[in-house]
C-alpha positions in Angstrom: -12.5 -25.4 -4.7 -13.4 -21.7 -5.7 -10.8 -19.2 -5.8 -11.1 -16.1 -3.7 -9.5 -12.9 -4.0 -8.5 -10.0 -1.9 -8.4 -6.3 -2.9 -6.0 -3.9 -1.4 -6.2 -0.1 -1.5 -3.3 2.5 -0.5 -4.1 6.0 0.3 -0.9 7.7 -0.6 -0.1 11.3 -0.5 0.5 11.6 -4.5 -1.2 8.7 -5.7 -4.2 6.2 -4.8 -3.1 2.4 -5.6 -5.4 -0.4 -5.9 -4.5 -3.9 -6.3 -5.9 -7.6 -6.3 -4.3 -10.7 -4.8 -5.1 -14.3 -4.9 -4.4 -16.2 -1.6 -0.7 -17.5 -2.7 0.3 -13.6 -2.7 0.3 -13.2 -6.7 -0.8 -9.8 -7.5 -3.1 -10.2 -10.5 -4.1 -6.5 -11.3 -2.8 -2.7 -10.3 -4.1 0.4 -10.8 -2.8 4.0 -9.9 -4.8 7.3 -9.7 -3.0 10.6 -9.0 -4.5 12.7 -6.0 -5.2 16.3 -6.9 -3.7 18.6 -4.2 -3.2 22.6 -4.1 -0.1 23.9 -2.5 -0.3 27.6 -4.5 0.3 29.2 -1.3 3.5 28.7 0.8 3.0 26.7 3.9 -0.6 25.2 2.5 -1.0 22.0 1.4 -4.8 21.4 0.6 -6.5 18.0 -0.5 -10.3 17.8 -0.4 -11.7 14.7 0.9 -14.3 14.4 -1.8 -11.7 14.6 -4.2 -9.6 11.8 -2.6 -12.5 9.4 -2.3 -13.8 9.9 -6.2 -10.0 9.0 -6.7 -10.4 5.9 -4.8 -13.7 5.0 -6.7 -11.9 5.6 -10.0 -9.0 3.4 -8.9 -10.8 0.6 -8.0 -12.8 0.7 -10.9 -10.1 0.6 -13.2 -8.5 -2.4 -11.4 -11.8 -4.4 -11.3 -12.4 -3.7 -15.0 -9.0 -5.1 -15.8 -9.9 -8.1 -13.6 -13.3 -8.5 -15.2 -15.6 -11.2 -14.3 -13.5 -12.7 -11.4 -14.0 -9.2 -9.4 -17.3 -11.0 -8.3 -15.2 -13.1 -6.4 -13.3 -10.5 -4.4 -14.1 -11.4 -0.7 -12.7 -8.4 1.0 -11.2 -4.9 0.9 -8.1 -4.0 3.0 -6.8 -0.5 3.5 -3.4 1.0 4.3 -1.9 4.7 3.7 -0.8 7.8 5.2 -0.4 7.6 8.8 -0.2 11.1 10.1 -2.4 13.9 9.6 -6.3 14.8 10.4 -9.9 15.8 8.8 -12.9 16.6 10.5 -16.4 15.6 9.2 -20.0 16.6 9.9 -22.7 14.0 10.7 -23.2 13.0 7.1 -19.3 12.4 6.3 -18.9 15.7 4.8 -15.4 17.2 4.8 -15.4 20.2 6.8 -11.2 20.6 7.4 -9.8 19.3 4.0 -7.4 16.4 4.5 -4.4 18.0 6.2 -1.2 15.9 6.3 2.2 17.1 7.4 3.1 19.1 4.2 0.5 21.5 5.4 2.6 23.4 8.0 0.0 26.0 9.4 -0.3 24.0 12.4 3.5 24.2 13.4 3.1 27.3 15.9 0.6 25.2 17.8 2.8 22.2 17.6 5.5 24.1 19.3 2.9 25.1 22.0 1.9 21.5 22.7 5.6 20.2 22.9 6.4 22.8 25.6 3.5 21.6 27.7 3.1 17.8 26.4 6.4 16.4 25.2 6.5 14.1 27.8 3.0 13.0 27.7 3.2 12.6 23.8 6.4 10.5 24.1 5.6 8.2 27.1 1.9 7.7 26.7 1.3 8.5 23.1 4.4 6.9 21.8 5.6 9.8 19.7 8.0 12.6 19.4 6.2 14.3 16.7 2.2 14.7 17.2 0.2 15.7 14.3 -3.5 15.3 14.8 -3.3 16.9 18.1 -1.7 20.1 17.1 -3.9 20.4 13.5 -6.9 20.2 15.8 -6.1 23.0 17.9 -4.9 24.9 15.0 -8.1 24.4 13.5 -10.5 25.2 16.5 -8.7 28.4 17.2 -8.3 29.6 13.6 -11.7 28.3 12.3 -14.0 28.2 15.4 -17.5 28.4 13.3 -16.7 25.4 10.8 -15.1 23.6 14.0 -18.5 23.4 15.6 -19.7 21.5 12.6 -17.5 18.5 13.0 -18.6 15.4 14.9 -15.5 13.2 14.3 -11.9 13.9 13.8 -10.5 11.1 11.8 -7.6 9.9 9.4 -8.1 9.3 5.8 -8.6 5.9 5.9 -11.3 6.1 8.5 -13.1 8.7 6.0 -13.0 6.2 2.9 -14.1 3.0 5.0 -16.9 5.2 6.4 -18.1 6.6 3.2 -17.8 3.2 1.3 -19.8 1.6 3.9 -22.2 4.4 4.3 -21.6 3.9 8.2 -23.4 6.1 11.0 -20.7 8.7 12.2 -20.6 6.7 15.4 -19.1 3.7 13.8 -16.1 5.5 12.5 -13.0 3.6 13.1 -9.5 3.8 13.1 -6.7 1.0 12.7 -4.7 0.8 16.0 -1.4 1.5 14.2 -2.9 4.8 13.4 -3.1 6.1 16.7 0.8 6.9 17.3 1.0 10.0 15.4 -2.4 11.6 16.6 -0.4 12.2 19.8 -3.8 11.6 21.7 -3.6 7.6 22.1 -2.5 5.9 25.2 -0.6 3.1 22.7 0.1 0.4 25.9 -3.9 0.5 26.4 -5.0 0.8 22.8 -7.5 3.8 24.0 -7.6 7.5 23.6 -5.9 9.1 26.7 -8.5 11.2 28.6 -5.4 13.0 30.3 -3.7 14.1 26.9 -7.1 15.0 25.4 -7.9 17.1 28.1 -4.7 18.7 28.2 -4.7 19.7 24.3 -8.4 20.5 24.4 -9.7 18.2 22.3 -12.8 15.7 23.2 -12.1 11.9 23.3 -15.9 12.0 22.1 -14.8 13.5 18.6 -12.2 10.5 17.8 -13.2 7.2 16.2 -13.1 4.0 17.8 -9.7 2.4 17.9 -9.9 -1.0 16.1 -7.8 -3.8 15.6 -6.0 -4.0 12.0 -7.8 -7.0 10.8 -11.4 -6.1 11.9 -14.2 -5.5 9.8 -15.3 -2.0 10.2 -17.9 -1.6 7.4 -19.4 -3.5 4.8 -19.3 -1.9 1.1 -22.5 -0.2 0.2 -25.1 -1.6 -2.5 -24.6 1.5 -4.7 -21.2 1.8 -4.5 -20.9 -2.1 -5.2 -22.7 -1.4 -8.2 -20.3 1.5 -9.5 -17.4 -0.2 -8.7 -18.4 -3.6 -10.2 -17.9 -5.5 -7.1 -20.4 -7.6 -5.0 -22.3 -6.0 -2.4 -21.6 -6.0 1.4 -18.0 -7.2 1.0 -16.1 -6.5 4.4 -13.9 -3.3 4.7 -11.0 -4.2 6.8 -9.6 -1.4 9.1 -5.9 -2.3 8.1 -2.7 -0.6 9.1 -0.7 2.5 8.2 1.7 1.9 5.5 5.0 1.5 7.4 3.0 -1.3 9.4 1.6 -3.0 6.4 5.0 -3.0 4.9 6.3 -4.5 7.8 3.6 -7.1 7.5 3.9 -7.9 3.8 7.8 -8.2 4.2 7.5 -10.4 7.2 8.5 -8.3 9.7 6.6 -10.2 12.4 8.9 -11.7 14.9 10.3 -10.0 18.1 13.5 -8.5 17.2 12.9 -8.5 13.3 14.2 -4.9 11.9 13.6 -3.3 8.6 14.7 0.0 6.9 12.5 1.3 4.4 14.8 3.3 1.6 12.1 5.7 0.4 11.0 9.5 0.2 10.9 9.3 4.2 13.7 6.7 5.0 12.3 4.9 8.0 13.8 2.1 10.5 11.3 -0.4 12.2 12.0 -2.8 15.1 9.4 -5.0 16.3 9.8 -5.3 20.2 7.7 -6.6 23.0 6.3 -3.6 24.9 7.6 0.2 24.4 10.4 1.5 26.4 11.1 5.2 25.1 14.7 6.6 25.0 13.9 9.8 27.2 17.2 11.1 26.4 18.0 10.9 22.8 14.1 10.8 22.0 15.1 9.1 18.4 12.4 6.8 18.0 8.4 6.5 18.2 6.5 3.4 19.0 3.7 2.2 16.6 1.4 -0.6 17.7 2.0 -3.7 15.8 -0.8 -6.2 14.5 0.3 -8.6 17.3 -1.1 -7.4 20.8 1.6 -6.1 23.3 4.1 -5.5 20.6 5.0 -2.5 19.0 7.3 -1.3 16.0 9.9 1.2 17.2 10.0 3.4 14.7 12.4 6.1 13.4 12.0 8.1 10.1 14.1 10.0 8.2 12.5 13.2 6.9 12.9 13.4 3.0 15.9 11.3 2.9 14.9 9.9 -0.6 13.6 13.2 -1.7 17.0 14.7 -0.9 18.9 12.3 -2.8 16.7 12.7 -5.9 17.4 16.7 -5.3 20.9 16.0 -5.7 20.5 14.4 -8.9 18.2 16.8 -10.1 20.5 19.8 -9.0 23.7 18.6 -10.2 22.6 17.2 -13.6 23.3 13.6 -12.5 21.6 10.2 -12.6 21.5 7.3 -10.3 22.8 4.8 -12.3 25.4 7.1 -13.5 26.5 7.9 -9.8 26.3 4.7 -8.7 29.6 3.0 -9.7 31.7 6.2 -9.2 30.3 6.2 -5.4 30.9 2.5 -4.9 34.8 3.0 -5.6 35.4 5.7 -3.1 36.9 4.4 0.2 35.0 4.6 3.6 34.0 8.1 4.9 34.4 9.5 1.1 37.9 10.7 1.9 37.2 12.7 4.8 34.1 14.1 3.7 30.8 14.3 6.1 27.3 15.3 5.4 24.0 15.8 6.9 21.4 14.9 4.9 18.5 16.7 6.7 17.5 19.5 4.3 14.1 20.1 6.0 15.0 19.2 9.8 14.8 16.1 12.3 11.6 15.0 13.5 13.3 12.4 16.0 14.4 14.1 18.0 12.4 17.2 17.0 14.8 19.7 15.4 13.3 22.2 12.9 16.6 24.1 12.6 18.5 21.2 11.5 19.6 21.8 7.8 22.0 20.2 5.4 25.5 20.1 5.1 28.9 19.0 3.7 32.0 19.6 5.8 35.4 18.6 5.0 35.5 18.9 1.2 38.8 19.8 -0.7 39.6 20.5 -4.2 40.3 16.8 -4.8 36.7 16.0 -3.9 34.1 15.2 -6.7 30.4 14.8 -6.8 30.4 11.3 -6.0 32.1 11.9 -2.9 29.3 14.4 -1.9 26.7 11.7 -2.9 28.3 9.0 -1.2 28.7 11.2 2.1 25.1 11.7 1.8 24.5 7.9 1.7 27.0 7.4 4.3 24.8 10.0 6.5 21.8 8.0 6.3 23.7 5.1 7.5 25.1 6.7 10.4 21.5 7.7 11.6 20.3 4.0 11.0 23.1 3.1 13.3 22.7 5.5 16.0 19.1 4.4 16.2 19.9 0.9 16.5 22.4 1.7 19.2 19.4 3.7 21.1 17.2 0.8 20.9 19.7 -1.6 22.1 20.1 0.5 25.3 16.6 0.4 25.9 16.3 -3.4 25.4 19.5 -5.1 27.0 17.6 -8.4 26.2 17.6 -8.0 22.6 20.4 -9.8 21.1 21.6 -7.0 19.2 20.6 -6.5 15.3 22.7 -8.9 13.2 20.3 -8.7 10.1 18.4 -5.5 8.8 15.8 -6.4 5.8 15.6 -3.6 3.5 12.9 -2.4 1.1 12.2 0.2 -1.3 13.7 1.8 -4.4 17.3 2.1 -2.7 17.5 -1.9 -2.2 18.5 -2.2 -5.8 21.7 -0.2 -4.9 24.9 -2.2 -4.2 26.7 0.7 -3.1 23.9 2.1 -0.5 23.6 -1.6 0.8 27.2 -2.1 1.2 27.5 1.1 3.2 24.7 0.4 5.5 25.9 -3.0 6.1 29.7 -1.6 6.7 28.5 1.2 9.1 26.1 -0.8 10.9 27.8 -4.2 11.3 24.8 -5.9 10.3 23.8 -8.1 7.6 21.3 -6.6 5.1 18.7 -8.7 3.5 17.5 -6.6 0.1 14.1 -7.0 -1.3 13.4 -5.5 -4.4 9.9 -6.4 -4.9 7.3 -3.5 -4.8 4.1 -2.6 -2.9 4.8 -4.6 0.2 2.2 -2.2 2.2 -0.6 -3.3 -0.3 0.2 -7.1 0.2 0.3 -6.5 3.9 -3.2 -4.8 3.5 -4.2 -7.9 1.9 -2.9 -10.4 4.3 -4.7 -8.2 7.0 -8.1 -8.4 4.8 -7.7 -12.1 4.7 -6.9 -12.6 8.3 -10.1 -10.6 9.0 -12.5 -12.5 7.0 -10.8 -15.9 8.3 -8.8 -16.7 4.9 -5.6 -16.3 6.8 -5.1 -18.2 10.0 -2.4 -15.4 11.0 -0.1 -12.8 9.3 2.8 -14.6 10.4 1.7 -18.0 9.0 0.7 -17.0 5.9 4.2 -14.4 5.4 6.1 -17.3 6.4 4.7 -19.7 3.9 4.4 -17.4 0.9 7.3 -14.8 1.7 10.5 -14.6 -0.6 13.9 -13.6 0.9 16.0 -11.1 -1.0 19.7 -11.1 -1.7 22.2 -10.8 1.2 25.0 -8.4 1.7 27.3 -8.8 4.7 29.7 -6.2 6.5 33.3 -6.0 6.0 34.9 -5.9 9.6 37.6 -3.5 8.2 35.2 -1.3 6.9 33.2 -1.5 9.9 36.1 -0.4 12.2 36.8 2.3 10.0 33.3 3.9 9.9 32.9 3.6 14.0 35.2 6.8 13.9 33.4 8.5 11.1 30.0 7.6 12.8 31.2 9.3 16.2 32.4 12.3 14.3 29.1 12.7 12.3 27.4 12.7 15.9 29.5 15.4 16.9 29.3 17.3 13.6 25.5 17.8 14.6 26.0 19.2 17.7 28.5 21.3 16.8 26.4 22.7 13.9 23.2 23.5 16.1 24.3 27.0 16.9 25.2 27.8 13.3 21.6 26.6 12.1 19.8 28.8 14.7 21.8 31.7 13.8 21.2 31.3 10.4 
């Protein structure tokens, strides 16, 4: 039987990655290409579509050169990457707006105005507390009206790359369904653009790409690009899923109730549930369409959590390997020290005034106390979100297991904290690039190599080490978790005053 290979491309903010997989889940080649950005002016973060596309081409070419003659047997290309942002292109796929992600904050006044009018629509229909494309479109239309008139389609970066590689007609532009939530413009329960929200936001739904299934073929590799990349012409280009959803696919979060916590630059919780029931009071999770119809990943991300931990090490001249053992020896609650780790504000619920804090420190507290308190603060957030989801899904048999991926999964200290605070067993996966493997799985489903993501991951998946909660520690942490929630509320007037 002739071997078949799958190519996966991850369109990240800082790097493009490309990897080749066989049908047994083995990564046979990986390349990485830096993406240039211009952030020389405060509040501006510019990435040009053409430069991103050239980085994609270079990254793919590097991995196919490494893979050699076997590249001719690559049967499909799947995509994953950034899930929030916007760009506008003309009829020839020329970049009019530049790619604008959340790091470009010029749109924020428009976001505030839209939230005043549309917060309920965004949450209940669009599935989000933090829309990005809707206010960014409004910002560009108002600030750059001449350029805005040239735009034929608004899209995310994955749609742009697929359209360019396939030399598709602009009318064929497509967007994987998991990307729709953070546009703010979709009716996620019905898988279509919301005419009502688009109308209220002043954006024509005709300017938006078609919403496609994650495993859907959205184009075929153009012959000229195939020659440049060392690939066969006509390879199917699969819509794929955003990095959070692709990571869930790759790590096997595919059955109702499955839960995962990604310890990364933007830590994130995802819990797969049938149907979407928002918590209208707390507003602390969004809903992202899953790759199974009628199911959603209830999603909460912690802006900059991993970045904050790195900031701590850089600022205080420490290292993770040096700090971990000392922090692990400390008792629950860091001897009466609480931290708030949202140095750049909260997204769910949306609170830009929220900043960082340490409260309760004395002369006896050392650096490891401050570090452990930060780790505990993110564990309290994880517990609060799991509690919030449980309140909306009473039929859910509570959370007893949480899968963990990302760089933090190697930290025994943090994993024990997460287990003890939540009372849940942590299943820690230390492998890398679950999102790339998830994109490959969806590509394989799209061309019929894999029957389903569930069957594929069940057959090929590997389970990590298990860390169980200590019951006594959990009881102690319940007090601290309650104090943490009260602290955030008490600090709001101070933050606003500052």
